C-alpha angles and dihedrals in degrees: 000000000000124000097222127051125229115276092022115146110238138181125222112248098193139040114258104196092176087068097033090245127142132203111275099041112133130220143155127255111239100168137018130206113201111205133203137204095050095304119140119256116250135215139195109224127194127199098045092092119022113257094358141087128227123209111224140178120243091248091058095064140050129203117257102167143338116234117225111223115203 
């Protein structure tokens, strides 16, 4: 089970120089990748880089808000 739901707003908790991203940038989870065998869950996050997604580990993000889809 993943910690964060789809479409949750999250904030980056670490710098990612390979993407030119700094801690504090916000994005939205668009896909989750539950892992097994002690591996960390993964997420695809949009909004960090225009027109692109970034794959992140659960420990690299923190929940800001959960969007309500109607």
